[in-house]
GUBALO-849966 format. One record per residue (C-alpha): residue number from 0; residue in one letter; chain; x, y, z. Coordinates in steps of 0.02 Angstrom, whole numbers. Layout:
N
   num   residu   chaine       px       py       pz
   NUM        a        A        X        Y        Z
...
//
This chain:
401
   num   residu   chaine       px       py       pz
     0        x        A      436     -710     -150
     1        x        A      303     -823      -84
     2        x        A      215     -970     -169
     3        x        A       28     -978     -204
     4        x        A      -84    -1129     -239
     5        x        A     -201    -1091     -383
     6        x        A     -357    -1191     -436
     7        x        A     -405    -1183     -616
     8        x        A     -549    -1248     -724
     9        x        A     -548    -1281     -910
    10        x        A     -688    -1257    -1035
    11        x        A     -727    -1444    -1021
    12        x        A     -756    -1421     -833
    13        x        A     -594    -1506     -779
    14        x        A     -517    -1446     -620
    15        x        A     -330    -1429     -593
    16        x        A     -211    -1367     -457
    17        x        A      -47    -1278     -481
    18        x        A       87    -1192     -371
    19        x        A      152    -1029     -434
    20        x        A      284     -903     -375
    21        x        A      238     -720     -368
    22        x        A      247     -560     -265
    23        x        A       66     -558     -213
    24        x        A     -106     -623     -255
    25        x        A     -146     -482     -379
    26        x        A       11     -525     -482
    27        x        A      -50     -705     -489
    28        x        A     -224     -656     -551
    29        x        A     -154     -529     -676
    30        x        A      -31     -663     -746
    31        x        A     -174     -781     -787
    32        x        A     -298     -657     -862
    33        x        A     -272     -720    -1041
    34        x        A     -242     -902     -991
    35        x        A     -342    -1038    -1072
    36        x        A     -401    -1107     -906
    37        x        A     -498     -997     -789
    38        x        A     -422     -953     -619
    39        x        A     -548     -992     -479
    40        x        A     -451     -977     -320
    41        x        A     -280     -917     -259
    42        x        A     -217     -962      -90
    43        x        A      -42     -927       -4
    44        x        A       53    -1093        8
    45        x        A      152    -1115      165
    46        x        A      194    -1294      117
    47        x        A      310    -1237      -23
    48        x        A      393    -1093       76
    49        x        A      569    -1090       21
    50        x        A      730    -1059      119
    51        x        A      808     -886      115
    52        x        A      940     -861      -21
    53        x        A     1075     -862      113
    54        x        A     1032    -1044      151
    55        x        A      977    -1099      -25
    56        x        A     1030    -1272      -60
    57        x        A     1115    -1327     -221
    58        x        A     1029    -1451     -330
    59        x        A     1120    -1616     -338
    60        x        A     1200    -1664     -502
    61        x        A     1113    -1835     -500
    62        x        A      939    -1758     -468
    63        x        A      963    -1633     -608
    64        x        A     1023    -1769     -725
    65        x        A      863    -1871     -693
    66        x        A      757    -1716     -719
    67        x        A      834    -1682     -888
    68        x        A      823    -1862     -939
    69        x        A      635    -1866     -901
    70        x        A      613    -1700     -999
    71        x        A      707    -1774    -1148
    72        x        A      594    -1927    -1147
    73        x        A      439    -1821    -1137
    74        x        A      495    -1702    -1275
    75        x        A      535    -1849    -1391
    76        x        A      362    -1920    -1359
    77        x        A      285    -1753    -1423
    78        x        A      244    -1668    -1258
    79        x        A      277    -1482    -1250
    80        x        A      409    -1418    -1130
    81        x        A      284    -1334    -1015
    82        x        A      174    -1485    -1009
    83        x        A      321    -1596     -978
    84        x        A      377    -1484     -832
    85        x        A      199    -1494     -761
    86        x        A      203    -1687     -772
    87        x        A      373    -1695     -688
    88        x        A      324    -1577     -550
    89        x        A      174    -1683     -513
    90        x        A      278    -1832     -468
    91        x        A      424    -1743     -389
    92        x        A      461    -1751     -202
    93        x        A      497    -1595      -95
    94        x        A      673    -1525     -108
    95        x        A      778    -1391     -191
    96        x        A      743    -1454     -366
    97        x        A      555    -1449     -343
    98        x        A      565    -1268     -269
    99        x        A      667    -1208     -419
   100        x        A      553    -1293     -549
   101        x        A      399    -1220     -470
   102        x        A      465    -1046     -491
   103        x        A      523    -1091     -666
   104        x        A      352    -1158     -710
   105        x        A      270    -1001     -652
   106        x        A      394     -888     -754
   107        x        A      365     -987     -908
   108        x        A      178     -973     -897
   109        x        A      197     -787     -860
   110        x        A      284     -767    -1029
   111        x        A      466     -781     -980
   112        x        A      579     -872    -1110
   113        x        A      628    -1048    -1058
   114        x        A      813    -1012    -1057
   115        x        A      785     -856     -950
   116        x        A      668     -949     -827
   117        x        A      809    -1068     -773
   118        x        A      906     -926     -690
   119        x        A      925    -1000     -520
   120        x        A     1105    -1016     -451
   121        x        A     1052    -1177     -368
   122        x        A     1053    -1258     -541
   123        x        A     1218    -1348     -582
   124        x        A     1312    -1249     -716
   125        x        A     1168    -1130     -730
   126        x        A     1247    -1017     -863
   127        x        A     1289    -1164     -973
   128        x        A     1113    -1243     -949
   129        x        A     1023    -1075     -994
   130        x        A     1136    -1060    -1150
   131        x        A     1101    -1236    -1201
   132        x        A      915    -1201    -1185
   133        x        A      933    -1045    -1282
   134        x        A     1024    -1144    -1422
   135        x        A      887    -1276    -1418
   136        x        A      749    -1142    -1432
   137        x        A      838    -1060    -1579
   138        x        A      869    -1229    -1675
   139        x        A      698    -1299    -1629
   140        x        A      789    -1463    -1571
   141        x        A      778    -1438    -1382
   142        x        A      782    -1625    -1338
   143        x        A      940    -1652    -1434
   144        x        A     1031    -1507    -1347
   145        x        A      969    -1567    -1180
   146        x        A     1039    -1738    -1214
   147        x        A     1209    -1662    -1250
   148        x        A     1202    -1562    -1090
   149        x        A     1155    -1719     -993
   150        x        A     1309    -1812    -1066
   151        x        A     1415    -1661    -1023
   152        x        A     1349    -1645     -845
   153        x        A     1372    -1837     -815
   154        x        A     1559    -1823     -871
   155        x        A     1592    -1671     -766
   156        x        A     1506    -1748     -616
   157        x        A     1605    -1910     -632
   158        x        A     1765    -1806     -648
   159        x        A     1721    -1706     -495
   160        x        A     1681    -1861     -391
   161        x        A     1839    -1951     -448
   162        x        A     1954    -1809     -395
   163        x        A     1865    -1773     -227
   164        x        A     1857    -1959     -184
   165        x        A     2034    -1988     -228
   166        x        A     2104    -1846     -124
   167        x        A     1991    -1865       22
   168        x        A     2086    -2011      103
   169        x        A     2260    -1916       99
   170        x        A     2175    -1759      160
   171        x        A     2094    -1849      309
   172        x        A     2257    -1935      352
   173        x        A     2351    -1774      354
   174        x        A     2227    -1690      470
   175        x        A     2229    -1839      583
   176        x        A     2419    -1825      589
   177        x        A     2415    -1645      635
   178        x        A     2281    -1678      766
   179        x        A     2383    -1817      845
   180        x        A     2543    -1717      852
   181        x        A     2446    -1569      926
   182        x        A     2367    -1675     1063
   183        x        A     2537    -1747     1110
   184        x        A     2620    -1575     1115
   185        x        A     2484    -1489     1208
   186        x        A     2419    -1616     1331
   187        x        A     2538    -1756     1353
   188        x        A     2717    -1679     1353
   189        x        A     2675    -1536     1483
   190        x        A     2623    -1676     1605
   191        x        A     2784    -1767     1587
   192        x        A     2873    -1602     1615
   193        x        A     2800    -1580     1791
   194        x        A     2838    -1765     1826
   195        x        A     3022    -1735     1783
   196        x        A     3032    -1572     1885
   197        x        A     2973    -1667     2042
   198        x        A     3125    -1785     2024
   199        x        A     3253    -1645     1983
   200        x        A     3313    -1742     1828
   201        x        A     3424    -1658     1694
   202        x        A     3328    -1669     1532
   203        x        A     3411    -1692     1362
   204        x        A     3407    -1552     1234
   205        x        A     3283    -1642     1126
   206        x        A     3164    -1671     1272
   207        x        A     3182    -1489     1331
   208        x        A     3140    -1430     1157
   209        x        A     2975    -1531     1153
   210        x        A     2929    -1489     1329
   211        x        A     2958    -1298     1295
   212        x        A     2858    -1313     1137
   213        x        A     2717    -1407     1217
   214        x        A     2712    -1281     1358
   215        x        A     2711    -1138     1238
   216        x        A     2567    -1206     1133
   217        x        A     2467    -1246     1291
   218        x        A     2481    -1066     1352
   219        x        A     2459     -981     1183
   220        x        A     2355    -1094     1070
   221        x        A     2202     -980     1083
   222        x        A     2309     -828     1027
   223        x        A     2392     -923      890
   224        x        A     2224     -981      817
   225        x        A     2154     -801      835
   226        x        A     2306     -737      743
   227        x        A     2289     -863      606
   228        x        A     2102     -821      587
   229        x        A     2141     -636      590
   230        x        A     2270     -651      453
   231        x        A     2156     -764      348
   232        x        A     2008     -648      351
   233        x        A     2118     -496      324
   234        x        A     2188     -570      165
   235        x        A     2007     -616      113
   236        x        A     1956     -433      141
   237        x        A     2104     -373       37
   238        x        A     2055     -494     -105
   239        x        A     1871     -437      -94
   240        x        A     1917     -252      -96
   241        x        A     2038     -267     -243
   242        x        A     1991     -399     -376
   243        x        A     2166     -386     -452
   244        x        A     2242     -459     -296
   245        x        A     2236     -649     -294
   246        x        A     2318     -735     -150
   247        x        A     2236     -904      -98
   248        x        A     2195     -962     -279
   249        x        A     2372     -929     -329
   250        x        A     2434    -1026     -174
   251        x        A     2327    -1174     -225
   252        x        A     2416    -1179     -394
   253        x        A     2587    -1184     -312
   254        x        A     2550    -1348     -214
   255        x        A     2657    -1486     -291
   256        x        A     2550    -1611     -390
   257        x        A     2390    -1529     -329
   258        x        A     2416    -1375     -430
   259        x        A     2432    -1470     -592
   260        x        A     2280    -1568     -559
   261        x        A     2181    -1404     -526
   262        x        A     2242    -1334     -695
   263        x        A     2204    -1491     -796
   264        x        A     2035    -1506     -715
   265        x        A     1991    -1324     -764
   266        x        A     2048    -1350     -942
   267        x        A     1946    -1511     -953
   268        x        A     1786    -1424     -897
   269        x        A     1825    -1275    -1009
   270        x        A     1850    -1386    -1163
   271        x        A     1687    -1485    -1134
   272        x        A     1589    -1322    -1102
   273        x        A     1658    -1240    -1259
   274        x        A     1611    -1400    -1362
   275        x        A     1430    -1412    -1303
   276        x        A     1398    -1226    -1323
   277        x        A     1474    -1210    -1499
   278        x        A     1384    -1376    -1557
   279        x        A     1222    -1296    -1497
   280        x        A     1246    -1144    -1609
   281        x        A     1315    -1022    -1479
   282        x        A     1443     -902    -1563
   283        x        A     1623     -925    -1506
   284        x        A     1647     -766    -1403
   285        x        A     1484     -798    -1304
   286        x        A     1536     -981    -1285
   287        x        A     1706     -924    -1214
   288        x        A     1624     -800    -1100
   289        x        A     1508     -932    -1029
   290        x        A     1642    -1058    -1018
   291        x        A     1755     -945     -914
   292        x        A     1612     -942     -785
   293        x        A     1652    -1130     -751
   294        x        A     1817    -1080     -674
   295        x        A     1813    -1074     -484
   296        x        A     1994    -1010     -478
   297        x        A     2007     -817     -487
   298        x        A     2176     -825     -570
   299        x        A     2107     -922     -719
   300        x        A     1965     -796     -730
   301        x        A     2078     -648     -732
   302        x        A     2192     -728     -862
   303        x        A     2039     -758     -975
   304        x        A     1949     -595     -948
   305        x        A     2005     -517    -1111
   306        x        A     1983     -669    -1222
   307        x        A     1802     -649    -1282
   308        x        A     1829     -460    -1323
   309        x        A     1985     -501    -1427
   310        x        A     1890     -640    -1524
   311        x        A     1754     -512    -1562
   312        x        A     1888     -405    -1638
   313        x        A     1918     -543    -1763
   314        x        A     2067     -637    -1688
   315        x        A     2058     -825    -1695
   316        x        A     2028     -916    -1528
   317        x        A     2193    -1015    -1545
   318        x        A     2289     -855    -1564
   319        x        A     2208     -772    -1413
   320        x        A     2231     -925    -1307
   321        x        A     2417     -927    -1349
   322        x        A     2442     -777    -1244
   323        x        A     2353     -856    -1088
   324        x        A     2486     -919     -966
   325        x        A     2399    -1076     -896
   326        x        A     2334    -1140    -1068
   327        x        A     2464    -1272    -1128
   328        x        A     2531    -1255    -1301
   329        x        A     2460    -1427    -1350
   330        x        A     2286    -1366    -1321
   331        x        A     2319    -1206    -1427
   332        x        A     2382    -1313    -1574
   333        x        A     2233    -1437    -1556
   334        x        A     2109    -1289    -1567
   335        x        A     2204    -1216    -1714
   336        x        A     2184    -1381    -1803
   337        x        A     1996    -1383    -1761
   338        x        A     1973    -1210    -1821
   339        x        A     2062    -1253    -1989
   340        x        A     1965    -1418    -2015
   341        x        A     1797    -1349    -1957
   342        x        A     1790    -1482    -1821
   343        x        A     1817    -1374    -1666
   344        x        A     1687    -1463    -1559
   345        x        A     1762    -1633    -1595
   346        x        A     1942    -1586    -1554
   347        x        A     1885    -1495    -1396
   348        x        A     1802    -1658    -1341
   349        x        A     1952    -1761    -1379
   350        x        A     2062    -1635    -1283
   351        x        A     1946    -1653    -1137
   352        x        A     1964    -1839    -1144
   353        x        A     2150    -1828    -1146
   354        x        A     2161    -1707     -999
   355        x        A     2039    -1818     -901
   356        x        A     2155    -1967     -930
   357        x        A     2299    -1863     -877
   358        x        A     2207    -1814     -717
   359        x        A     2174    -1998     -680
   360        x        A     2357    -2040     -699
   361        x        A     2410    -1890     -586
   362        x        A     2284    -1929     -453
   363        x        A     2336    -2113     -451
   364        x        A     2519    -2066     -444
   365        x        A     2488    -1936     -302
   366        x        A     2391    -2063     -200
   367        x        A     2524    -2195     -222
   368        x        A     2655    -2078     -163
   369        x        A     2570    -1972      -31
   370        x        A     2492    -2112       70
   371        x        A     2656    -2202      120
   372        x        A     2745    -2038      139
   373        x        A     2613    -1968      260
   374        x        A     2605    -2133      355
   375        x        A     2795    -2144      370
   376        x        A     2806    -1957      414
   377        x        A     2668    -1970      546
   378        x        A     2750    -2124      623
   379        x        A     2921    -2039      623
   380        x        A     2859    -1885      709
   381        x        A     2759    -1980      840
   382        x        A     2907    -2094      870
   383        x        A     3029    -1953      885
   384        x        A     2918    -1861     1012
   385        x        A     2896    -2014     1113
   386        x        A     3080    -2058     1119
   387        x        A     3112    -1883     1177
   388        x        A     2988    -1900     1315
   389        x        A     3043    -2072     1377
   390        x        A     3232    -2049     1363
   391        x        A     3243    -1949     1529
   392        x        A     3151    -2094     1619
   393        x        A     3313    -2194     1625
   394        x        A     3409    -2053     1713
   395        x        A     3254    -2026     1828
   396        x        A     3267    -2212     1879
   397        x        A     3450    -2187     1921
   398        x        A     3408    -2038     2036
   399        x        A     3275    -2138     2120
   400        x        A     3395    -2277     2158
//
């Protein structure tokens, strides 16, 4: 849908300009028939043309945190949500956040509920944010709920940055190692092979192995890459055609050390999400349903699919989670204590803190081990290959003599 620039005039004769999001000009005029301000002019806005959904950009966590903090400040000063949104938009630079807020502003002014207006997938944790807004609308304490969401988003963003930044160096090191080995095998060793053939030297078995491997890769690298890509996309198609088949996400969980970090990260985010939703007045089944949406791993989603329904049947959350494979027993017992004491949100937050500390320890341990192992392994492989290449030089020198 396109954007339209609208000119309004109030009863006091003050003019104002606003950008709205609608199907056409008639929809714009119709939506403002009963507005307090009179609509004078509607013009198609090319300046705010948005990208297609395929290329839609995600809103950055920091930008969304800043937006919510400004909104909290305005709400606490007595400004209405729609007025606060207008003030923030007036001082916001172009970008994904402004595009989403322009559409949201138009929807709210057209009578859409605030929680429903923030329906864009570009918003970080959109389902949780909408549920938080709904809880704030019901309780009449929107600024407090937004403050809790901001604290939640800040912790999740820090955890995400911490895990990504900690694992980026070992990942880059591993890719560089594979690249160096491939370059030596595909380009360097075959040239040595032709050099040895000119002198008629007898090559050691180790050298012959690397020469044959290098020559094979040089002749078939395109076919090998094509086969790998074909297998990858075939498995993706199988997963897409049958939701019960999970391949890649299960493989991630089988990776030593990394799999444990993925599980604990998912549990941390799940616990924090449950805490903020329940504290905002969202019933436990709906809170679980929304929290499951935070999982990016399909295996976790499949395991938790039946949980909300069983809770609606009257079964306690702790009893239901006891049957979920990846949920640790400690978490089940913690939740059971929280249900008994009536402090479920508190114990969920404490549990999230505990798992976050565990992730820190695992990541630090992983980095301390993987860096020297990769460096030694890379050096060993390169050294072994170079020795296999240069060993025949001594016999070649004897032949020349």
